[in-house]
C-alpha positions in Angstrom: 87.6 86.2 105.7 86.9 89.9 105.6 86.6 92.0 102.5 89.3 94.6 101.8 88.9 97.8 103.8 88.6 99.8 100.6 85.2 98.2 99.9 83.7 98.9 103.3 85.0 102.5 103.5 83.7 103.4 100.0 80.1 102.8 101.2 80.1 106.1 103.0 82.7 107.9 100.9 82.2 111.5 99.8 84.0 114.4 98.3 85.2 115.7 101.7 86.9 112.4 102.4 88.4 112.2 98.9 89.9 115.7 99.4 91.5 114.6 102.7 92.8 111.4 101.1 94.2 113.2 98.1 96.2 115.6 100.3 97.4 112.8 102.6 98.3 110.6 99.6 100.4 113.3 97.9 102.1 114.1 101.2 103.1 110.5 102.0 104.1 110.0 98.3 106.6 112.8 98.6 107.8 111.5 101.9 108.2 108.0 100.5 110.3 109.1 97.5 113.7 109.5 99.2 113.1 106.4 101.3 112.2 104.2 98.3 115.4 105.3 96.6 117.6 105.0 99.7 116.5 101.5 100.6 117.1 100.2 97.1 120.6 101.6 97.1 121.3 100.3 100.7 121.0 96.8 99.4 124.4 97.2 97.8 123.5 95.1 94.7 124.4 96.6 91.3 121.3 95.2 89.6 119.0 96.8 92.3 118.9 100.4 91.2 117.0 103.4 92.7 114.3 102.6 90.2 113.8 99.2 91.8 112.8 100.9 95.0 110.4 103.3 93.2 108.8 100.5 91.2 108.3 98.5 94.4 106.7 101.5 96.2 104.4 102.1 93.2 103.3 98.5 92.4 103.3 96.9 95.8 102.1 100.1 97.5 99.1 100.2 95.2 98.2 96.5 95.7 98.5 96.7 99.5 96.2 99.7 99.7 93.7 98.2 97.1 93.4 94.8 98.8 94.5 95.4 102.4 92.7 95.0 105.7 93.9 98.3 107.1 92.4 101.7 106.2 95.7 103.5 106.6 98.5 101.1 105.7 101.2 102.4 103.3 103.3 99.7 101.7 106.7 99.7 100.0 110.3 98.8 100.5 111.6 99.0 104.1 114.9 98.6 106.0 113.9 95.2 107.4 114.6 93.6 104.0 117.9 95.3 103.1 120.1 92.6 104.7 118.0 89.7 103.3 118.0 91.2 99.8 121.7 91.6 99.8 122.2 88.0 101.0 119.8 86.4 98.5 120.9 88.5 95.6 124.6 87.7 96.4 123.9 83.9 96.6 121.3 83.4 93.8 121.5 86.5 91.7 118.8 89.1 90.9 116.6 86.5 89.2 116.8 84.4 92.4 115.8 87.4 94.4 112.8 88.1 92.2 111.7 84.5 92.4 112.2 84.6 96.2 110.0 87.7 96.4 107.3 85.9 94.3 107.5 82.8 96.6 107.3 85.0 99.7 104.1 86.6 98.3 102.6 83.1 97.9 103.6 82.2 101.5 101.9 85.4 102.7 98.7 84.6 100.9 98.8 81.1 102.4 99.3 82.7 105.9 96.2 84.7 105.4 94.1 81.9 104.0 95.2 79.7 107.0 94.2 82.6 109.3 97.6 82.9 110.9 97.3 86.7 111.2 96.4 86.5 114.9 99.4 84.1 115.7 102.2 85.9 113.9 102.0 88.9 116.4 103.1 86.5 119.1 106.7 86.5 117.9 108.6 87.3 121.1 109.4 91.0 121.5 113.2 90.4 122.3 113.5 88.6 119.0 111.9 91.4 116.9 113.9 94.1 118.8 117.1 92.1 118.4 116.9 91.6 114.7 115.5 95.1 114.0 118.4 96.7 115.9 120.8 94.3 114.2 119.4 95.3 110.8 119.8 99.0 111.7 123.5 98.4 112.5 124.0 96.5 109.3 122.4 99.1 107.1 124.4 101.8 108.8 127.6 99.8 108.0 126.6 99.7 104.3 126.4 103.5 104.2 129.8 104.4 105.7 131.3 104.5 102.2 128.8 107.0 100.9 128.8 109.1 104.2 132.5 109.5 104.0 132.9 109.5 100.3 135.5 106.7 100.4 137.2 105.6 97.2 137.3 101.8 97.2 138.6 99.7 94.4 136.9 96.4 93.8 134.1 94.7 95.7 133.4 95.6 99.3 133.1 92.5 101.5 129.6 91.7 102.6 130.4 90.4 106.1 130.3 92.9 108.9 133.9 92.6 110.3 135.7 92.3 106.8 133.6 95.3 105.6 134.8 97.5 108.5 138.3 96.3 107.8 138.0 97.4 104.2 136.7 100.9 105.5 139.7 101.2 107.8 142.1 100.3 105.1 140.7 103.1 102.9 140.3 105.8 105.4 142.9 107.8 103.6 140.5 108.3 100.7 137.9 110.3 102.7 136.2 112.9 100.5 135.7 116.1 102.7 133.0 117.3 100.3 131.0 114.1 100.8 131.4 114.4 104.6 130.3 118.0 104.6 127.3 117.2 102.4 126.3 114.3 104.6 126.5 116.6 107.7 124.6 119.4 106.0 121.8 117.0 104.8 121.4 115.6 108.3 121.3 119.1 109.8 118.7 120.3 107.3 116.5 117.3 108.1 116.7 117.7 111.8 116.1 121.5 111.7 113.2 121.1 109.3 111.7 118.4 111.5 112.0 120.6 114.5 110.6 123.8 113.0 108.1 122.3 110.5 107.0 118.9 111.9 104.4 118.3 109.1 106.9 119.0 106.3 108.5 116.1 104.3 111.9 116.8 106.1 113.8 114.0 104.5 112.8 115.2 101.0 113.8 118.7 102.0 117.2 117.6 103.1 117.7 115.6 99.8 116.6 118.5 97.6 118.9 121.0 99.4 121.9 118.6 99.0 121.0 118.0 95.4 120.7 121.7 94.6 124.1 122.5 96.2 125.7 119.6 94.4 124.3 120.6 91.0 124.9 124.4 91.4 128.5 124.1 92.6 129.4 120.9 90.7 130.6 119.3 93.9 133.0 116.3 93.4 130.8 113.7 95.0 129.2 110.5 93.7 125.5 110.8 92.6 122.9 108.2 91.7 123.6 108.7 87.9 127.4 108.5 88.3 127.1 105.0 90.0 123.9 103.6 88.5 123.4 105.5 85.2 120.2 107.1 84.1 116.9 106.1 85.7 114.0 104.8 83.6 111.0 107.1 83.1 108.3 104.5 83.5 107.4 101.0 84.7 109.2 98.0 83.2 107.3 95.3 81.3 105.3 92.7 83.3 107.2 89.3 83.0 107.7 86.1 84.9 111.2 85.7 86.4 113.6 83.2 84.8 114.3 80.2 87.0 115.4 76.6 87.1 113.3 74.0 89.0 116.4 72.7 90.6 117.0 76.1 92.3 113.6 76.3 93.9 114.3 74.2 97.1 117.2 76.4 98.1 115.0 79.5 97.8 112.2 78.2 100.1 114.0 79.1 103.3 114.9 82.7 102.5 111.4 83.2 100.9 109.8 82.0 104.1 111.9 84.4 106.2 111.0 87.3 103.9 107.3 86.3 104.2 107.6 86.1 108.0 109.3 89.5 108.3 106.8 91.0 105.9 103.9 89.6 108.0 105.4 90.8 111.3 106.2 94.3 110.1 102.9 94.8 108.2 100.8 93.6 111.1 102.8 95.7 113.6 102.3 98.8 111.3 98.6 98.1 111.1 98.4 97.8 114.9 100.2 101.1 115.3 97.7 102.6 112.9 94.8 101.2 115.0 96.3 102.8 118.1 96.6 106.2 116.4 93.0 106.2 114.9 90.9 103.8 117.0 90.1 101.7 114.0 90.6 97.9 113.7 92.4 96.1 110.9 91.7 92.6 109.6 95.1 90.8 109.9 94.4 87.9 107.5 93.1 90.2 104.8 96.2 92.3 105.3 98.4 89.3 104.9 96.7 88.3 101.6 97.2 91.9 100.4 100.9 91.9 101.3 101.2 88.6 99.4 99.6 90.1 96.3 101.8 93.2 96.6 105.0 91.2 96.7 103.9 89.0 93.8 103.1 92.1 91.7 106.4 93.7 92.7 108.3 90.6 91.6 106.5 90.5 88.3 107.6 94.1 87.6 111.2 93.4 88.7 110.8 95.0 92.1 112.1 94.0 95.6 110.2 92.7 98.7 107.7 95.1 100.3 105.7 95.4 103.4 103.7 97.9 105.5 105.9 100.8 106.6 105.3 102.2 110.1 106.8 105.6 109.5 104.9 106.2 106.2 101.7 104.8 107.6 102.0 107.2 110.6 102.7 110.1 108.2 99.6 109.1 106.2 97.4 109.3 109.3 98.9 112.6 110.5 98.3 114.1 107.1 94.6 113.4 107.5 93.9 110.2 105.6 90.4 108.8 105.8 90.6 105.6 103.8 92.8 103.3 101.7 92.3 105.8 98.8 95.2 107.8 100.3 97.5 104.8 99.8 96.4 104.5 96.2 97.1 108.2 95.7 100.5 107.8 97.3 101.3 105.1 94.7 100.1 107.2 91.8 102.1 110.2 93.1 105.3 108.1 93.0 104.4 106.9 89.5 104.0 110.4 88.2 107.3 111.4 89.8 108.9 108.4 88.1 107.4 109.3 84.7 107.9 113.1 84.8 111.0 113.6 86.9 112.8 110.3 86.9 115.7 111.7 84.9 116.4 114.4 87.6 116.6 111.8 90.4 120.0 110.8 89.0 121.4 114.1 90.3 120.8 113.2 94.0 124.2 112.8 95.8 124.7 109.4 97.5 126.0 111.2 100.6 122.6 112.8 101.1 120.9 109.4 100.8 123.4 108.1 103.3 122.3 110.8 105.8 118.7 109.8 105.3 119.5 106.2 106.0 121.6 107.2 109.0 118.4 108.8 110.5 116.3 105.8 109.5 118.8 103.4 111.2 118.7 105.5 114.4 114.9 105.2 114.5 115.1 101.4 113.7 117.6 100.7 116.4 115.2 101.6 119.1 118.1 102.2 121.5 115.8 103.0 124.5 113.8 99.8 124.0 117.0 97.8 123.6 118.5 99.1 126.8 115.2 98.6 128.7 115.1 95.0 127.6 118.7 94.5 128.7 117.6 95.5 132.2 114.7 93.0 132.2 114.8 89.2 132.8 118.2 87.7 132.1 116.8 85.1 129.8 115.0 87.6 127.6 118.1 89.8 127.6 120.1 86.8 126.4 117.7 86.1 123.6 117.9 89.8 122.6 121.7 89.8 122.5 122.0 86.5 120.7 119.5 87.6 118.0 121.2 91.0 117.7 124.7 89.5 117.4 123.7 86.8 114.9 121.9 89.4 112.8 125.0 91.6 112.6 127.8 89.0 112.4 126.2 86.0 110.8 122.9 86.2 108.9 119.4 87.5 109.5 117.8 84.1 108.6 119.9 82.3 111.2 119.2 85.1 113.7 115.4 84.8 113.4 115.5 81.0 113.5 117.8 80.8 116.6 115.9 83.7 118.3 112.5 82.1 117.8 113.7 78.7 119.0 115.4 80.1 122.1 112.4 82.2 123.0 110.2 79.1 122.5 112.4 77.0 124.7 112.4 79.7 127.4 108.6 79.9 127.2 108.4 76.1 127.6 110.6 76.3 130.6 108.4 79.0 132.2 105.3 77.0 131.5 106.9 73.9 133.0 107.7 76.0 136.2 104.1 77.0 136.4 102.9 73.4 136.2 102.8 71.5 139.4 101.8 68.1 140.7 101.3 67.3 144.3 99.6 64.7 146.5 96.7 66.3 148.4 95.1 63.3 150.2 96.4 64.5 153.6 95.3 68.0 152.9 91.8 66.9 151.9 91.5 65.0 155.2 92.9 67.8 157.3 96.0 65.9 158.3 98.4 68.5 156.9 98.8 71.1 159.7 99.9 73.8 157.3 96.7 73.6 155.3 94.0 73.2 158.1 93.4 76.9 158.8 92.8 77.7 155.1 90.9 74.6 154.0 89.2 73.2 157.1 85.8 73.7 155.6 86.7 71.5 152.7 87.7 68.4 154.8 86.5 65.1 153.5 87.2 61.5 154.4 89.7 59.8 152.0 90.0 56.0 152.4 93.5 54.6 152.9 93.5 52.9 149.5 92.9 56.2 147.7 95.6 58.7 146.5 94.6 62.1 145.3 96.9 64.2 143.1 96.3 67.9 142.2 97.6 68.9 138.8 98.1 72.6 138.1 99.1 74.4 135.0 99.2 73.4 131.3 99.8 69.6 131.0 102.0 69.6 128.0 105.3 68.0 126.9 107.3 70.4 129.0 105.6 69.4 132.3 105.1 65.6 131.9 108.4 64.6 133.4 107.5 66.3 136.7 104.2 64.4 136.7 106.0 61.1 136.2 108.6 61.8 138.9 106.1 62.9 141.6 103.2 60.5 140.9 105.3 57.3 140.5 107.4 58.1 143.5 104.4 58.9 145.7 102.2 55.8 144.9 102.3 53.0 147.4 101.7 49.3 146.9 98.3 49.3 148.8 96.7 52.0 146.7 93.7 50.8 144.7 92.3 54.1 143.4 94.2 57.2 142.0 92.2 60.4 141.6 93.7 63.2 139.4 92.2 66.6 140.0 92.6 68.6 136.8 90.5 71.7 137.6 93.6 73.9 137.2 94.8 72.4 134.0 93.7 74.8 131.2 95.3 72.9 128.3 96.3 69.3 127.4 98.5 68.5 124.4 99.2 65.2 122.6 102.3 64.4 124.8 100.3 65.1 128.0 97.5 62.7 126.7 100.1 60.1 125.9 101.4 60.3 129.5 97.9 59.8 130.8 97.6 56.8 128.5 100.8 55.3 129.9 99.7 56.0 133.4 96.4 54.3 132.8 98.2 51.3 131.5 100.4 51.3 134.6 97.3 51.5 136.8 95.8 48.5 135.1 99.0 46.5 135.5 98.9 47.2 139.3 95.1 46.7 139.7 94.6 50.5 140.3 91.5 52.3 139.1 92.2 55.7 137.6 89.6 58.6 138.0 89.7 62.2 136.8 87.8 65.1 138.2 87.3 68.8 137.4 88.4 68.4 133.8 88.2 71.7 131.9 86.7 72.1 128.4 90.0 71.9 126.3 91.4 68.8 128.0 88.0 67.2 127.9 87.8 67.8 124.2 91.2 66.2 123.7 90.2 63.2 125.8 86.9 62.7 124.0 88.8 62.4 120.7 90.9 59.5 122.0 88.3 56.7 121.9 90.6 53.9 123.1 91.7 55.9 126.1 88.2 56.9 126.9 87.0 53.3 126.7 89.8 52.1 128.9 89.2 54.8 131.4 85.4 54.6 131.3 83.3 57.8 131.1 81.9 57.1 134.6 85.4 57.6 136.0 85.5 61.2 134.8 83.8 63.1 137.6 82.7 66.7 138.0 84.6 67.3 141.3 86.2 65.5 144.3 82.9 64.8 146.0 81.6 63.1 142.9 84.8 61.2 142.5 84.8 60.0 146.1 81.2 58.9 145.6 82.2 57.0 142.5 85.0 55.3 144.4 82.4 54.3 147.1 80.2 52.9 144.4 83.0 50.9 142.9 83.9 49.6 146.4 80.3 48.5 146.9 80.2 46.7 143.6 83.5 45.0 144.5 82.0 43.8 147.8 78.9 42.5 146.1 81.0 40.6 143.6 83.0 39.0 146.4 79.8 38.1 148.3 78.3 36.3 145.3 81.6 34.6 144.3 81.2 31.5 146.7 77.6 31.0 145.6 78.7 30.8 142.0 81.1 27.9 142.9 
C-alpha cells in the first residue's frame, strides 16, 4: 500500500508551490460553493439543507485531500449520489442515510485494503454512461419546480412519471419572475464562461441572480424561505442513531454508494493523471474516499466522492499538490463561518439553472449517441441501464447493467474459445491446411486423437468442449492429446470438465495427455493434486513432438508388458 500523495509531495515542497496551491485552492473553493449547495438541495429531502452540502465539501473534501492517492483530487458532494440519497432518505429517514454513508465509507476502506482499485475501473463503459445519463435526467426532473417557480401543494411524487404528471397538473402556477431569473442566470453563466474561461462562472451567475433578487425584492423562493437560516459553523461530531435490526436493509444501498464513489473517484483521478502526466495510487485513493465518507457521516453530511469538474478546475488553476485540496476545504469552511447567513438569500431558480448546466455536462449526449451506434449488445445494455435509472431505481439499474454486461462478455469470450480435431491437419491429410502447415507435418498413429483448444477455458466455453470432443472420439482411440498452447486462462469449471474428461478416458481405457500448457492453467492444475496424480506429470508435455514421443514410449511399455505376460504364467 502506498503512502498518501501529500506525504510524498511535501518532501520537495517550497514557498513557490504553496503560493500556487493557495491560489488554486481558493479558486476551486469558490467554484465548489454553488455546487455543494445545489447538490444538497437537488436531493429533495427536507432534512438535507444547503448546509449539508457545504459540510460534506468541507469535511470529506479535507479528508480526501489529506489521505488520498491523487495529488489533485477534489472531493465533495456530486450529482451521482442525488438519486441514491433521495431514495435512501425516503425509505430509511435521514438517520438511515447517515448510517448508510458511514457503512459505504467502511466498504470503500475494505475495497482499498483488498486492492480492488485496479478492478473497479473495469465496470463496462455502457453501464457507467447509462446510469450517469439517467442520473442527469433524474436531477433535471427534480429542478423543474424551481426553474419554473411552480406552486405545488403537498409532497411531490418521487417517481419519474408521477412527478412529471404533478408538474403538468400545476403548469398554471408558473412564476414568470422565476423563469426569467433562471434564464438570466444561465445566460450569465454561459457568457462568463465564454469571455472569462478561468472565472468561477457558476458563482458569478449565482451572485448576479442573488443581487437582483435582493435589490428588487423579486417574488421568488430563496434558500432561506424554504430551508430557514443556515448555520454558521460545523455541527457537533456524533455517531448516528440506529437500530441493529435496520442494518441488513442498508447493506445493499451502502454497497452501491461505495461502488459509485469508487468508480467516480478513480475516474476523476485518471482524468487528473491525463491532464498532468502524474499517476495516482487507486487503493490509497479508495481508503481516503472511505475516510472522507465516514467523517462526513459523523458530522451529519451526505456521501462524497472525487469530483471531475472541480478536480479539473483545480489543475487548471495551477495546483501543485494535495495542499490545494486542503485549502479548498478551509475556504469553504471560512465562507460557512463568515458568510453562511447570506447564503440564504440565494434564489432557488438560480441554483436550478446551475444544476441544469451540470445535468447537460453529466448526460454526455455525444457519448450516449456514439454508443447507440456501436455494437447492438452494448447499445442494449446502455439503454436498459438508462431506462432503469430513470424509471425504476439506480441500485437496480447498476445491478442489472453489470450483470448484463458480464453475460455479454462471457458470450464474447465463449465465441473466442474454440475446440477442433487437428489429427488430420497434423498429418497433412486436410487439403485446406497443407499449403500453410506442410512444414509441420508429423505422423499420428490411428489410435491417437489430437484436439486443439483455443481461448479461455472457463465456464462459458466448456459446453462447446464437451460437444465437440465427445462427438469426435471414436471407439478405437487409445490416446487423446489436448493442445492447450492457446489457452491463456483456466478456471475452476474448466478444471472440473478436465477432471470429468479424465475420468471418462479412464473408463474407456484412454490415456489423456496435455501439451503446451501456459503458466496460469499450469498453476491451476498443479494445485489440484488428485487430478495431477491421476493424469501423471509425465503426461503433461512441452509440445506436440514431446507428446507424440511420450505416446510412443507408452506404446513400447505396453508391448513389453504384453511380451512378458506369458512368461509370468
